[in-house]
C-alpha angles and dihedrals in degrees: 000000000000130000121261114264093221110101129188094258092051090052091050092050091050090050091051092049091049091048092050091049091051093049091049091049090049092052091048091053091048091051091051092049094050114091114250115252108219120147145085094267092060092052098049124103124190133206117227127213090273094054096255123137116245138164093228118087114246122260108262091214090065093052116125121207114222122185116226093225090060092061113096118200115190130351120326117248119264092252092053095051120099113259112249117243118274110255131200129220149134128269103247100179135005129181111200094190096054097030102232140101147159132259123203111213114231100222103040100023089227118149121229130191120235135183129209088250087066095052122105094178134028110268136184135183118304093017116139110237142177119220146162127232127239130179112253134181094275102029139296117347129197113240134173089035113187131180114243 
């Protein structure tokens, strides 16, 4: 008589396979028993007041009304921007030939570039002036420069 060909490991593998088949069959039966979800309500997602997605509709009492004309997209036009405060300073350097110079602001001691196109009055070195600032290609430029 010969020994049986079934070893312990073979029996264990067969038990695992049988168990997997039973679990799979059980899941299939559960899926069939569950009612099918097909409808718009099941597909909707809502955004709560904190910006998180949820499947519960938001509370109407927490609703905020925002007017479309109050929403700004992009950068406001130059004409719509607030004018910067008028500053005072002293002309530190001016080159007549090239038409540019520098103004040192009185309060902060910062130096700003200006061009003759930004002058409203004739200026020369050591004149006290008032001016406004405008963003240029290489930093802030003095414009609307007037002699005080």
